All heavy atoms as an XYZ file, in Angstrom:
912
protein
N     -20.240    169.595    -61.102
C     -19.217    168.771    -61.713
C     -19.745    168.116    -62.995
O     -19.045    168.053    -63.992
C     -18.730    167.701    -60.715
C     -17.793    166.728    -61.367
C     -18.073    168.340    -59.523
N     -20.975    167.640    -62.962
C     -21.541    166.934    -64.113
C     -21.583    167.813    -65.364
O     -21.196    167.346    -66.443
C     -22.945    166.378    -63.776
C     -22.873    165.391    -62.618
C     -23.601    165.745    -64.981
C     -22.112    164.141    -62.915
N     -21.998    169.103    -65.271
C     -21.992    169.912    -66.499
C     -20.598    170.048    -67.113
O     -20.450    170.055    -68.330
C     -22.517    171.271    -66.041
C     -23.315    170.980    -64.830
C     -22.631    169.812    -64.169
N     -19.581    170.133    -66.269
C     -18.218    170.240    -66.794
C     -17.780    168.942    -67.460
O     -17.070    168.953    -68.470
C     -17.245    170.638    -65.686
C     -17.480    172.028    -65.182
C     -17.913    172.236    -63.888
C     -17.282    173.122    -66.004
C     -18.146    173.509    -63.420
C     -17.511    174.401    -65.549
C     -17.945    174.606    -64.251
N     -18.194    167.804    -66.904
C     -17.880    166.527    -67.545
C     -18.562    166.414    -68.896
O     -17.959    165.967    -69.878
C     -18.303    165.368    -66.641
C     -17.490    165.150    -65.384
C     -18.121    164.066    -64.529
C     -16.067    164.791    -65.716
N     -19.825    166.823    -68.956
C     -20.556    166.772    -70.223
C     -19.897    167.693    -71.241
O     -19.728    167.338    -72.413
C     -22.036    167.154    -69.994
C     -22.762    167.325    -71.316
C     -22.716    166.101    -69.132
N     -19.501    168.879    -70.803
C     -18.835    169.830    -71.697
C     -17.505    169.265    -72.194
O     -17.187    169.359    -73.383
C     -18.609    171.157    -70.974
C     -17.941    172.258    -71.783
C     -18.835    172.684    -72.940
C     -17.617    173.441    -70.897
N     -16.735    168.656    -71.299
C     -15.445    168.087    -71.693
C     -15.626    166.971    -72.712
O     -14.877    166.864    -73.684
C     -14.707    167.574    -70.468
N     -16.636    166.129    -72.492
C     -16.901    165.040    -73.427
C     -17.309    165.599    -74.785
O     -16.844    165.140    -75.841
C     -17.993    164.114    -72.854
C     -18.526    163.167    -73.908
C     -17.444    163.348    -71.675
N     -18.174    166.592    -74.786
C     -18.610    167.198    -76.042
C     -17.476    167.852    -76.794
O     -17.364    167.726    -78.019
N     -16.606    168.551    -76.066
C     -15.464    169.209    -76.708
C     -14.513    168.166    -77.294
O     -13.987    168.349    -78.400
C     -14.743    170.135    -75.701
C     -13.417    170.625    -76.248
C     -15.638    171.315    -75.343
N     -14.305    167.081    -76.601
C     -13.439    166.015    -77.116
C     -13.987    165.469    -78.435
O     -13.232    165.295    -79.409
C     -13.326    164.890    -76.084
C     -12.426    163.772    -76.571
O     -11.305    164.073    -77.020
O     -12.857    162.607    -76.505
N     -15.279    165.228    -78.499
C     -15.884    164.729    -79.738
C     -15.776    165.764    -80.853
O     -15.579    165.408    -82.024
C     -17.342    164.356    -79.505
C     -17.469    163.071    -78.707
O     -16.516    162.307    -78.590
N     -18.636    162.847    -78.157
N     -15.881    167.040    -80.515
C     -15.734    168.088    -81.531
C     -14.322    168.108    -82.104
O     -14.138    168.264    -83.315
C     -16.077    169.453    -80.936
C     -17.563    169.659    -80.733
S     -17.919    171.339    -80.241
C     -18.194    171.096    -78.510
N     -13.319    167.914    -81.237
C     -11.943    167.872    -81.730
C     -11.723    166.655    -82.632
O     -11.027    166.750    -83.657
C     -10.941    167.853    -80.573
C     -10.659    169.206    -80.002
C     -11.007    169.505    -78.696
C     -10.050    170.186    -80.757
C     -10.747    170.742    -78.166
C      -9.782    171.437    -80.237
C     -10.134    171.716    -78.929
N     -12.290    165.539    -82.281
C     -12.162    164.333    -83.117
C     -12.786    164.581    -84.490
O     -12.197    164.259    -85.532
C     -12.803    163.112    -82.415
C     -12.912    161.935    -83.359
C     -11.999    162.735    -81.187
N     -13.984    165.180    -84.514
C     -14.638    165.481    -85.791
C     -13.858    166.510    -86.604
O     -13.701    166.359    -87.825
C     -16.056    165.994    -85.550
C     -17.106    164.928    -85.286
C     -18.420    165.572    -84.858
C     -17.310    164.082    -86.519
N     -13.368    167.558    -85.957
C     -12.601    168.591    -86.669
C     -11.331    168.006    -87.268
O     -10.961    168.324    -88.409
C     -12.276    169.744    -85.727
N     -10.654    167.141    -86.511
C      -9.437    166.516    -87.024
C      -9.747    165.585    -88.199
O      -9.014    165.564    -89.205
C      -8.744    165.738    -85.898
C      -7.485    165.071    -86.333
N      -6.351    165.771    -86.667
C      -7.185    163.757    -86.492
C      -5.403    164.921    -87.013
N      -5.884    163.685    -86.923
N     -10.855    164.846    -88.097
C     -11.238    163.947    -89.198
C     -11.586    164.746    -90.448
O     -11.241    164.344    -91.569
C     -12.409    163.069    -88.772
N     -12.234    165.892    -90.291
C     -12.566    166.731    -91.450
C     -11.308    167.340    -92.057
O     -11.174    167.428    -93.282
C     -13.548    167.840    -91.042
C     -14.047    168.729    -92.178
C     -14.813    167.907    -93.203
C     -14.900    169.857    -91.626
N     -10.384    167.716    -91.212
C      -9.132    168.321    -91.694
C      -8.296    167.301    -92.470
O      -7.575    167.670    -93.389
C      -8.336    168.856    -90.504
C      -7.128    169.668    -90.887
C      -6.411    170.193    -89.653
O      -6.621    169.708    -88.550
N      -5.579    171.184    -89.844
N      -8.396    166.042    -92.128
C      -7.624    164.999    -92.808
C      -8.173    164.673    -94.191
O      -7.499    164.007    -94.986
C      -7.613    163.729    -91.958
C      -6.784    163.893    -90.693
C      -6.724    162.641    -89.873
N      -6.125    161.570    -90.674
C      -6.234    160.293    -90.399
N      -6.934    159.910    -89.362
N      -5.665    159.383    -91.153
N      -9.382    165.106    -94.512
C      -9.972    164.822    -95.822
C      -9.332    165.721    -96.879
O      -8.946    166.851    -96.604
C     -11.483    165.043    -95.790
C     -12.220    164.227    -94.749
C     -11.948    162.739    -94.855
O     -11.969    162.178    -95.950
N     -11.695    162.113    -93.721
N      -9.254    165.205    -98.067
C      -8.655    165.970    -99.169
C      -9.519    167.165    -99.563
O     -10.752    167.074    -99.596
N      -8.873    168.271    -99.883
C      -9.590    169.489   -100.265
C     -10.213    169.395   -101.652
O     -11.042    170.224   -102.004
C      -8.631    170.695   -100.210
C      -8.111    170.998    -98.812
C      -9.216    171.441    -97.861
O     -10.194    172.054    -98.264
N      -9.051    171.094    -96.593
N      -9.814    168.395   -102.418
C     -10.347    168.259   -103.776
C     -11.794    167.786   -103.780
O     -12.523    168.047   -104.736
C      -9.482    167.283   -104.573
N     -12.219    167.136   -102.714
C     -13.595    166.636   -102.632
C     -14.560    167.782   -102.295
O     -14.192    168.742   -101.630
C     -13.709    165.567   -101.547
C     -12.919    164.281   -101.747
C     -13.007    163.405   -100.506
C     -13.460    163.529   -102.962
N     -15.797    167.677   -102.740
C     -16.799    168.669   -102.341
C     -17.031    168.592   -100.823
O     -16.791    167.568   -100.181
C     -18.059    168.275   -103.106
C     -17.625    167.310   -104.141
C     -16.324    166.731   -103.706
N     -17.516    169.689   -100.239
C     -17.695    169.779    -98.785
C     -18.599    168.677    -98.253
O     -18.299    168.069    -97.220
C     -18.259    171.162    -98.410
C     -18.479    171.401    -96.922
C     -17.166    171.272    -96.160
C     -19.114    172.742    -96.688
N     -19.694    168.384    -98.911
C     -20.621    167.354    -98.433
C     -19.934    165.994    -98.346
O     -20.146    165.246    -97.384
C     -21.835    167.284    -99.350
N     -19.094    165.679    -99.328
C     -18.389    164.393    -99.309
C     -17.321    164.376    -98.220
O     -17.077    163.335    -97.589
C     -17.770    164.111   -100.678
C     -18.806    163.750   -101.736
C     -18.162    163.410   -103.065
O     -16.997    162.941   -103.076
O     -18.830    163.610   -104.098
N     -16.638    165.510    -97.992
C     -15.626    165.571    -96.929
C     -16.285    165.375    -95.555
O     -15.754    164.656    -94.709
C     -14.896    166.911    -96.953
C     -13.875    166.992    -98.078
C     -13.072    168.227    -97.985
N     -13.954    169.368    -98.312
C     -13.657    170.630    -98.118
N     -12.510    170.970    -97.589
N     -14.498    171.574    -98.453
N     -17.438    166.026    -95.342
C     -18.142    165.872    -94.058
C     -18.609    164.427    -93.897
O     -18.488    163.840    -92.817
C     -19.331    166.864    -93.963
C     -20.202    166.552    -92.758
C     -18.825    168.291    -93.909
N     -19.127    163.831    -94.981
C     -19.576    162.439    -94.917
C     -18.413    161.510    -94.612
O     -18.532    160.590    -93.787
C     -20.257    162.049    -96.217
N     -17.270    161.750    -95.244
C     -16.091    160.908    -94.999
C     -15.574    161.102    -93.570
O     -15.144    160.138    -92.916
C     -15.003    161.235    -96.022
N     -15.612    162.352    -93.078
C     -15.169    162.623    -91.708
C     -16.082    161.923    -90.703
O     -15.616    161.320    -89.728
C     -15.143    164.123    -91.454
N     -17.382    161.981    -90.950
C     -18.313    161.299    -90.054
C     -18.152    159.784    -90.113
O     -18.264    159.101    -89.088
C     -19.749    161.680    -90.392
C     -20.227    163.011    -89.829
C     -21.608    163.348    -90.340
C     -20.210    162.981    -88.322
N     -17.890    159.256    -91.298
C     -17.706    157.801    -91.390
C     -16.404    157.372    -90.714
O     -16.320    156.266    -90.194
C     -17.741    157.342    -92.844
O     -16.614    157.825    -93.540
N     -15.400    158.256    -90.705
C     -14.130    157.913    -90.055
C     -14.217    158.074    -88.534
O     -13.714    157.233    -87.776
C     -13.010    158.794    -90.607
N     -14.844    159.158    -88.070
C     -14.881    159.449    -86.634
C     -16.158    158.964    -85.953
O     -16.210    158.895    -84.729
C     -14.731    160.946    -86.412
N     -17.177    158.646    -86.728
C     -18.474    158.266    -86.163
C     -18.439    157.108    -85.191
O     -19.003    157.202    -84.090
N     -17.790    155.981    -85.551
C     -17.760    154.861    -84.599
C     -17.073    155.220    -83.281
O     -17.538    154.825    -82.212
C     -16.977    153.775    -85.349
C     -17.160    154.107    -86.789
C     -17.231    155.604    -86.850
N     -15.993    155.986    -83.370
C     -15.283    156.394    -82.152
C     -16.158    157.270    -81.267
O     -16.238    157.069    -80.049
C     -14.013    157.141    -82.537
O     -13.407    157.708    -81.394
N     -16.836    158.240    -81.880
C     -17.700    159.140    -81.124
C     -18.892    158.380    -80.549
O     -19.287    158.599    -79.400
C     -18.162    160.300    -82.021
C     -16.972    161.178    -82.368
C     -19.245    161.111    -81.364
C     -17.289    162.225    -83.400
N     -19.456    157.478    -81.309
C     -20.601    156.693    -80.833
C     -20.213    155.814    -79.664
O     -20.929    155.740    -78.655
C     -21.171    155.835    -81.976
O     -21.510    156.690    -83.068
C     -22.384    155.062    -81.533
N     -19.073    155.152    -79.767
C     -18.601    154.312    -78.679
C     -18.321    155.138    -77.424
O     -18.682    154.745    -76.315
C     -17.347    153.540    -79.102
C     -16.776    152.572    -78.078
C     -17.794    151.484    -77.757
C     -15.483    151.970    -78.586
N     -17.687    156.300    -77.614
C     -17.406    157.177    -76.468
C     -18.710    157.642    -75.818
O     -18.830    157.665    -74.591
C     -16.570    158.372    -76.912
N     -19.694    158.008    -76.638
C     -20.976    158.464    -76.091
C     -21.685    157.340    -75.331
O     -22.270    157.578    -74.273
C     -21.864    158.987    -77.220
N     -21.616    156.117    -75.848
C     -22.237    154.988    -75.150
C     -21.555    154.721    -73.808
O     -22.229    154.485    -72.793
C     -22.188    153.731    -76.011
S     -23.284    153.815    -77.439
N     -20.233    154.780    -73.798
C     -19.498    154.579    -72.538
C     -19.821    155.677    -71.526
O     -19.984    155.411    -70.334
C     -17.993    154.540    -72.806
S     -17.467    153.080    -73.709
N     -19.917    156.907    -72.008
C     -20.242    158.019    -71.110
C     -21.665    157.897    -70.579
O     -21.931    158.190    -69.411
C     -20.043    159.340    -71.837
C     -18.579    159.612    -72.121
C     -18.344    160.439    -73.363
O     -19.327    160.941    -73.939
O     -17.172    160.568    -73.753
N     -22.574    157.437    -71.417
C     -23.942    157.218    -70.965
C     -23.977    156.166    -69.866
O     -24.639    156.346    -68.836
C     -24.828    156.795    -72.140
C     -26.269    156.449    -71.785
C     -27.014    157.696    -71.337
C     -26.956    155.809    -72.967
N     -23.249    155.082    -70.068
C     -23.190    154.045    -69.039
C     -22.548    154.560    -67.766
O     -22.966    154.200    -66.661
C     -22.440    152.824    -69.564
C     -23.162    152.015    -70.629
C     -22.270    150.899    -71.154
C     -24.452    151.449    -70.083
N     -21.536    155.412    -67.898
C     -20.889    155.988    -66.710
C     -21.872    156.860    -65.939
O     -21.934    156.804    -64.702
C     -19.665    156.791    -67.114
N     -22.677    157.661    -66.643
C     -23.641    158.512    -65.951
C     -24.752    157.680    -65.327
O     -25.251    158.002    -64.251
C     -24.207    159.570    -66.894
C     -23.221    160.660    -67.196
C     -22.840    160.918    -68.497
C     -22.672    161.411    -66.182
C     -21.923    161.915    -68.780
C     -21.755    162.408    -66.441
C     -21.382    162.667    -67.747
N     -25.137    156.595    -65.973
C     -26.123    155.696    -65.374
C     -25.536    155.073    -64.110
O     -26.226    154.942    -63.094
C     -26.554    154.618    -66.390
C     -27.405    155.248    -67.494
C     -27.316    153.488    -65.701
C     -27.712    154.310    -68.636
N     -24.252    154.708    -64.176
C     -23.591    154.134    -63.001
C     -23.539    155.149    -61.866
O     -23.712    154.790    -60.695
C     -22.184    153.659    -63.371
N     -23.305    156.410    -62.189
C     -23.293    157.450    -61.160
C     -24.681    157.571    -60.532
O     -24.818    157.707    -59.313
C     -22.814    158.792    -61.747
C     -21.326    158.717    -62.080
C     -23.082    159.944    -60.781
C     -20.808    159.903    -62.863
N     -25.710    157.515    -61.347
C     -27.071    157.559    -60.820
C     -27.384    156.372    -59.931
O     -27.989    156.511    -58.863
N     -26.964    155.182    -60.353
C     -27.162    153.985    -59.548
C     -26.397    154.071    -58.237
O     -26.892    153.659    -57.183
C     -26.695    152.752    -60.328
C     -27.806    151.921    -60.927
C     -27.251    150.962    -61.957
C     -28.557    151.192    -59.872
N     -25.186    154.625    -58.310
C     -24.374    154.797    -57.107
C     -25.094    155.698    -56.115
O     -25.146    155.407    -54.917
C     -23.012    155.376    -57.484
C     -22.088    155.490    -56.290
O     -22.061    154.545    -55.479
O     -21.397    156.510    -56.178
N     -25.694    156.771    -56.602
C     -26.435    157.682    -55.725
C     -27.611    156.967    -55.070
O     -27.833    157.085    -53.861
C     -26.925    158.894    -56.516
C     -27.868    159.763    -55.740
C     -27.385    160.591    -54.741
C     -29.227    159.731    -55.991
C     -28.245    161.378    -54.013
C     -30.095    160.517    -55.275
C     -29.610    161.351    -54.268
N     -28.354    156.215    -55.866
C     -29.513    155.491    -55.325
C     -29.069    154.496    -54.253
O     -29.693    154.387    -53.191
C     -30.293    154.786    -56.460
C     -31.329    153.828    -55.911
C     -30.943    155.812    -57.366
N     -27.988    153.778    -54.507
C     -27.489    152.823    -53.520
C     -26.986    153.520    -52.264
O     -27.143    152.998    -51.154
C     -26.384    151.962    -54.128
C     -26.857    150.944    -55.159
C     -25.669    150.253    -55.815
C     -27.774    149.927    -54.527
N     -26.385    154.698    -52.403
C     -25.900    155.428    -51.233
C     -27.045    155.859    -50.329
O     -26.926    155.779    -49.107
C     -25.103    156.657    -51.659
C     -23.748    156.337    -52.201
C     -23.048    157.558    -52.747
O     -23.576    158.662    -52.730
N     -21.834    157.367    -53.228
N     -28.137    156.333    -50.914
C     -29.228    156.842    -50.081
C     -30.186    155.741    -49.629
O     -31.090    156.017    -48.848
C     -30.013    157.973    -50.787
C     -29.131    159.159    -51.057
C     -30.679    157.495    -52.042
N     -29.998    154.521    -50.082
C     -30.861    153.431    -49.632
C     -30.053    152.400    -48.844
O     -30.151    152.334    -47.625
C     -31.569    152.756    -50.819
O     -30.596    152.303    -51.757
C     -32.552    153.694    -51.489
N     -29.229    151.639    -49.522
C     -28.518    150.533    -48.894
C     -27.476    151.031    -47.893
O     -27.407    150.542    -46.755
C     -27.861    149.632    -49.966
C     -27.033    148.544    -49.327
C     -28.918    149.046    -50.869
N     -26.656    152.005    -48.287
C     -25.596    152.463    -47.384
C     -26.172    153.097    -46.130
O     -25.685    152.855    -45.021
C     -24.658    153.442    -48.095
C     -23.570    153.947    -47.195
C     -22.525    153.118    -46.828
C     -23.603    155.238    -46.697
C     -21.525    153.570    -45.974
C     -22.613    155.697    -45.856
C     -21.576    154.854    -45.488
N     -27.221    153.900    -46.279
C     -27.831    154.533    -45.106
C     -28.419    153.465    -44.186
O     -28.313    153.563    -42.970
C     -28.894    155.566    -45.539
C     -29.689    156.063    -44.355
C     -28.226    156.724    -46.244
N     -29.020    152.428    -44.744
C     -29.548    151.333    -43.926
C     -28.437    150.631    -43.161
O     -28.565    150.362    -41.961
C     -30.275    150.325    -44.806
O     -31.322    150.938    -45.494
N     -27.354    150.337    -43.851
C     -26.212    149.692    -43.191
C     -25.602    150.604    -42.132
O     -25.186    150.146    -41.060
C     -25.151    149.301    -44.218
S     -25.655    147.955    -45.289
N     -25.541    151.884    -42.412
C     -25.011    152.840    -41.450
C     -25.876    152.888    -40.197
O     -25.367    152.913    -39.070
C     -24.935    154.227    -42.104
C     -24.160    155.299    -41.376
C     -22.707    154.906    -41.235
C     -24.279    156.608    -42.128
N     -27.203    152.865    -40.357
C     -28.110    152.864    -39.204
C     -27.957    151.581    -38.398
O     -27.948    151.613    -37.165
C     -29.546    153.038    -39.681
N     -27.835    150.443    -39.085
C     -27.622    149.177    -38.377
C     -26.310    149.180    -37.610
O     -26.235    148.685    -36.481
C     -27.654    148.003    -39.362
C     -29.026    147.631    -39.904
C     -28.880    146.592    -41.016
C     -29.916    147.115    -38.793
N     -25.268    149.749    -38.192
C     -23.983    149.807    -37.508
C     -24.048    150.731    -36.298
O     -23.475    150.432    -35.250
C     -22.885    150.252    -38.470
C     -21.519    150.136    -37.840
O     -21.155    149.014    -37.410
O     -20.815    151.163    -37.761
N     -24.742    151.862    -36.425
C     -24.894    152.764    -35.280
C     -25.657    152.066    -34.156
O     -25.313    152.208    -32.978
C     -25.609    154.042    -35.712
N     -26.677    151.289    -34.510
C     -27.422    150.514    -33.508
C     -26.501    149.497    -32.834
O     -26.552    149.324    -31.618
C     -28.610    149.824    -34.174
C     -29.439    149.013    -33.240
N     -30.225    149.575    -32.271
C     -29.589    147.675    -33.126
C     -30.826    148.610    -31.593
N     -30.464    147.456    -32.105
N     -25.649    148.842    -33.616
C     -24.704    147.870    -33.066
C     -23.759    148.537    -32.083
O     -23.499    148.021    -30.996
C     -23.901    147.213    -34.204
C     -22.833    146.254    -33.701
C     -21.788    145.975    -34.762
N     -21.102    147.133    -35.256
C     -20.079    147.733    -34.643
N     -19.646    147.285    -33.489
N     -19.491    148.768    -35.189
N     -23.264    149.718    -32.414
C     -22.341    150.438    -31.531
C     -23.051    150.828    -30.236
O     -22.484    150.694    -29.146
C     -21.761    151.670    -32.253
C     -21.014    152.562    -31.293
C     -20.863    151.230    -33.396
N     -24.292    151.311    -30.344
C     -25.049    151.689    -29.149
C     -25.325    150.488    -28.242
O     -25.439    150.632    -27.038
C     -26.371    152.342    -29.547
C     -26.208    153.709    -30.142
C     -27.518    154.270    -30.675
O     -28.550    153.548    -30.636
O     -27.502    155.424    -31.127
N     -25.424    149.308    -28.822
C     -25.668    148.081    -28.056
C     -24.379    147.456    -27.533
O     -24.412    146.393    -26.930
C     -26.406    147.060    -28.931
C     -27.774    147.504    -29.366
C     -28.730    147.544    -28.202
O     -28.733    146.641    -27.374
N     -29.531    148.590    -28.133
N     -23.225    148.091    -27.772
C     -21.907    147.610    -27.332
C     -21.621    146.212    -27.868
O     -21.237    145.311    -27.139
C     -21.800    147.612    -25.799
C     -22.061    148.938    -25.201
N     -21.186    149.987    -25.321
C     -23.127    149.414    -24.503
C     -21.680    151.044    -24.714
N     -22.874    150.726    -24.206
N     -21.831    146.042    -29.174
C     -21.563    144.750    -29.802
C     -20.277    144.848    -30.627
O     -19.941    145.894    -31.154
C     -22.723    144.337    -30.697
C     -24.005    144.071    -29.922
C     -25.141    143.785    -30.871
N     -26.388    143.588    -30.181
C     -26.921    142.403    -29.932
N     -26.312    141.313    -30.332
N     -28.070    142.315    -29.293
N     -19.604    143.718    -30.749
C     -18.364    143.643    -31.521
C     -18.703    143.752    -33.009
O     -19.709    143.208    -33.468
C     -17.629    142.316    -31.218
C     -16.349    142.206    -32.031
C     -17.324    142.222    -29.735
N     -17.848    144.418    -33.785
C     -18.178    144.673    -35.194
C     -18.176    143.421    -36.063
O     -19.061    143.241    -36.875
C     -17.260    145.734    -35.784
C     -15.792    145.423    -35.609
O     -15.473    144.403    -34.981
O     -14.973    146.207    -36.106
N     -17.215    142.535    -35.911
C     -17.169    141.344    -36.765
C     -18.039    140.205    -36.242
O     -18.368    139.285    -36.981
C     -15.728    140.856    -36.900
S     -14.720    142.001    -37.842
N     -18.403    140.264    -34.970
C     -19.259    139.233    -34.366
C     -20.313    139.943    -33.524
O     -20.177    140.043    -32.302
C     -18.421    138.284    -33.519
N     -21.364    140.464    -34.150
C     -22.334    141.270    -33.403
C     -23.124    140.500    -32.350
O     -23.841    141.094    -31.570
C     -23.259    141.828    -34.484
C     -23.056    140.969    -35.666
C     -21.676    140.398    -35.563
N     -22.994    139.184    -32.308
C     -23.669    138.422    -31.260
C     -22.918    138.516    -29.937
O     -23.433    138.120    -28.895
C     -23.839    136.969    -31.691
S     -22.296    136.164    -32.097
N     -21.702    139.063    -29.936
C     -20.894    139.193    -28.728
C     -21.003    140.618    -28.214
O     -20.780    141.578    -28.954
C     -19.411    138.842    -29.015
C     -19.309    137.402    -29.506
C     -18.562    139.080    -27.783
C     -17.922    137.014    -29.956
N     -21.350    140.735    -26.927
C     -21.415    142.046    -26.285
C     -20.057    142.390    -25.693
O     -19.334    141.513    -25.239
C     -22.441    142.037    -25.138
C     -23.853    141.994    -25.602
C     -24.516    140.793    -25.764
C     -24.523    143.163    -25.881
C     -25.823    140.753    -26.190
C     -25.834    143.140    -26.306
C     -26.490    141.929    -26.457
N     -19.727    143.668    -25.692
C     -18.533    144.124    -24.992
C     -18.975    145.051    -23.876
O     -19.965    145.762    -23.986
C     -17.533    144.823    -25.937
C     -18.201    145.973    -26.679
C     -16.902    143.857    -26.891
C     -17.240    146.810    -27.484
N     -18.239    145.019    -22.793
C     -18.560    145.837    -21.642
C     -18.049    147.251    -21.859
O     -16.912    147.437    -22.282
C     -17.883    145.231    -20.413
C     -18.665    145.295    -19.167
C     -17.960    144.674    -17.970
N     -16.636    144.128    -18.187
C     -16.377    142.837    -18.310
N     -17.337    141.959    -18.252
N     -15.158    142.416    -18.494
N     -18.862    148.278    -21.578
C     -18.346    149.643    -21.658
C     -17.205    149.825    -20.669
O     -17.126    149.133    -19.657
C     -19.540    150.519    -21.285
C     -20.732    149.660    -21.480
C     -20.277    148.251    -21.262
N     -16.330    150.750    -20.887
C     -15.154    150.953    -20.042
C     -15.513    151.333    -18.608
O     -14.758    151.083    -17.704
C     -14.257    152.017    -20.644
C     -13.642    151.604    -21.943
C     -12.613    152.641    -22.358
N     -12.136    152.395    -23.690
C     -11.113    151.605    -23.980
N     -10.463    151.002    -23.029
N     -10.737    151.436    -25.232
N     -16.664    151.924    -18.384
C     -17.038    152.369    -17.052
C     -17.417    151.204    -16.132
O     -17.435    151.356    -14.925
C     -18.199    153.350    -17.132
N     -17.701    150.030    -16.665
C     -18.097    148.892    -15.842
C     -16.875    148.244    -15.206
O     -15.767    148.306    -15.753
C     -18.840    147.857    -16.681
C     -20.217    148.295    -17.105
C     -20.946    147.172    -17.830
O     -20.365    146.132    -18.103
N     -22.204    147.401    -18.129
N     -17.069    147.577    -14.048
C     -15.944    146.879    -13.417
C     -15.473    145.715    -14.280
O     -16.195    145.230    -15.145
C     -16.528    146.395    -12.094
C     -18.006    146.430    -12.271
C     -18.290    147.480    -13.300
N     -14.270    145.267    -14.005
C     -13.682    144.209    -14.817
C     -14.160    142.816    -14.448
O     -13.898    141.866    -15.152
C     -12.153    144.268    -14.714
C     -11.521    145.515    -15.327
C     -10.018    145.492    -15.107
C     -11.821    145.588    -16.812
N     -14.867    142.642    -13.294
C     -15.330    141.296    -12.926
C     -16.459    140.850    -13.853
O     -17.178    141.662    -14.413
C     -15.767    141.242    -11.457
C     -16.923    142.138    -11.141
N     -18.210    141.823    -11.447
C     -16.962    143.357    -10.558
C     -19.010    142.788    -11.060
N     -18.275    143.746    -10.514
N     -16.594    139.563    -14.006
C     -17.596    139.014    -14.922
C     -18.999    139.240    -14.365
O     -19.241    139.031    -13.182
C     -17.350    137.535    -15.139
N     -19.898    139.689    -15.207
C     -21.293    139.880    -14.801
C     -22.198    139.228    -15.830
O     -21.801    139.002    -16.963
C     -21.654    141.383    -14.703
O     -21.441    141.966    -15.987
C     -20.825    142.086    -13.666
N     -23.414    138.951    -15.413
C     -24.414    138.431    -16.345
C     -25.486    139.494    -16.515
O     -25.851    140.171    -15.573
C     -25.049    137.153    -15.805
C     -24.115    135.995    -15.816
C     -24.868    134.760    -15.415
N     -23.960    133.632    -15.396
C     -24.230    132.501    -14.826
N     -25.383    132.322    -14.212
N     -23.369    131.522    -14.847
N     -25.983    139.610    -17.721
C     -27.011    140.603    -18.001
C     -28.338    139.906    -18.225
O     -28.430    138.953    -18.981
C     -26.618    141.404    -19.248
O     -27.621    142.326    -19.561
N     -29.385    140.373    -17.531
C     -30.718    139.820    -17.663
C     -31.683    140.958    -17.941
O     -31.924    141.784    -17.070
C     -31.153    139.094    -16.381
C     -30.291    137.928    -16.040
C     -29.269    138.069    -15.132
C     -30.488    136.702    -16.639
C     -28.454    137.002    -14.809
C     -29.687    135.628    -16.329
C     -28.666    135.784    -15.409
O     -27.876    134.740    -15.106
N     -32.214    141.028    -19.141
C     -33.221    142.031    -19.466
C     -32.743    143.454    -19.274
O     -33.504    144.319    -18.871
N     -31.484    143.724    -19.494
C     -30.963    145.079    -19.351
C     -30.401    145.361    -17.968
O     -29.819    146.401    -17.728
N     -30.581    144.442    -16.993
C     -30.047    144.618    -15.644
C     -28.885    143.672    -15.446
O     -28.870    142.572    -15.962
C     -31.108    144.313    -14.590
C     -32.299    145.218    -14.647
C     -33.477    144.785    -15.221
C     -32.230    146.503    -14.146
C     -34.576    145.607    -15.287
C     -33.319    147.337    -14.195
C     -34.496    146.881    -14.764
O     -35.573    147.695    -14.822
N     -27.916    144.080    -14.654
C     -26.826    143.183    -14.327
C     -27.150    142.478    -13.027
O     -27.667    143.090    -12.080
C     -25.523    143.964    -14.191
C     -25.016    144.477    -15.508
C     -23.647    145.109    -15.357
O     -23.046    145.015    -14.295
O     -23.195    145.688    -16.343
N     -26.844    141.197    -12.993
C     -27.103    140.430    -11.777
C     -26.306    141.030    -10.633
O     -25.120    141.317    -10.758
C     -26.714    138.969    -11.987
N     -26.984    141.279     -9.507
C     -26.314    141.815     -8.328
C     -26.290    143.326     -8.266
O     -25.860    143.892     -7.271
N     -26.733    144.037     -9.301
C     -26.719    145.503     -9.253
C     -27.875    145.998     -8.397
O     -28.873    145.311     -8.192
C     -26.800    146.100    -10.664
O     -28.051    145.839    -11.233
N     -27.759    147.207     -7.881
C     -28.762    147.755     -6.968
C     -30.106    148.007     -7.645
O     -31.154    147.890     -7.025
C     -28.245    149.055     -6.362
C     -27.054    148.855     -5.464
C     -26.536    150.175     -4.932
O     -27.206    151.209     -5.098
O     -25.449    150.156     -4.343
N     -30.084    148.357     -8.944
C     -31.347    148.670     -9.619
C     -32.003    147.443    -10.252
O     -33.061    147.543    -10.843
C     -31.132    149.761    -10.673
C     -30.100    149.371    -11.720
O     -29.317    148.452    -11.455
O     -30.083    149.999    -12.792
N     -31.404    146.267    -10.083
C     -31.981    145.052    -10.651
C     -33.165    144.601     -9.811
O     -33.224    144.860     -8.611
C     -30.915    143.952    -10.689
N     -34.123    143.923    -10.424
C     -35.242    143.368     -9.654
C     -34.739    142.386     -8.573
O     -33.664    141.811     -8.717
C     -36.079    142.631    -10.705
C     -35.656    143.212    -12.004
C     -34.251    143.656    -11.849
N     -35.527    142.200     -7.528
C     -35.072    141.367     -6.387
C     -34.700    139.940     -6.782
O     -33.780    139.362     -6.201
C     -36.272    141.359     -5.434
C     -37.090    142.545     -5.807
C     -36.814    142.811     -7.258
N     -35.358    139.363     -7.782
C     -35.039    137.964     -8.116
C     -33.680    137.826     -8.806
O     -33.182    136.720     -8.973
C     -36.158    137.363     -8.976
C     -36.271    137.955    -10.356
N     -36.907    139.158    -10.583
C     -35.819    137.523    -11.545
C     -36.855    139.427    -11.869
N     -36.204    138.444    -12.473
N     -33.031    138.949     -9.180
C     -31.696    138.872     -9.794
C     -30.573    139.134     -8.802
O     -29.411    139.077     -9.157
C     -31.584    139.865    -10.950
C     -32.464    139.588    -12.162
C     -32.257    140.660    -13.214
C     -32.171    138.220    -12.750
N     -30.908    139.420     -7.522
C     -29.851    139.693     -6.541
C     -29.183    138.435     -6.085
O     -29.554    137.389     -6.012
C     -30.429    140.439     -5.330
C     -30.673    141.881     -5.636
N     -29.693    142.826     -5.596
C     -31.795    142.537     -6.001
C     -30.206    143.990     -5.884
N     -31.489    143.850     -6.152
């Protein structure tokens, strides 16, 4: 995609320059017509090139943020889901659907009263 964007930007600048050269009077020598065309279209092309450069830098920054910050947040969210925590309040646990609806307390990964819990939790 990037090569096509670069090509499109370059072609656009070429059309701007060609149009600026065509607007110059034929009575002037070629060097003066090219100079006048560049002075007329130069600021526009320079500004467009600067904006495109910033856009490509932004795309690069976006990529860096995706592979660092977003992946970290994604891993933290996956950990939260595996721990059965609520998304907006991760300090609150939710019971998986397979558990009974009665209230239970969890101690060190065991539920009070469960068969696999240590004897002091029965």
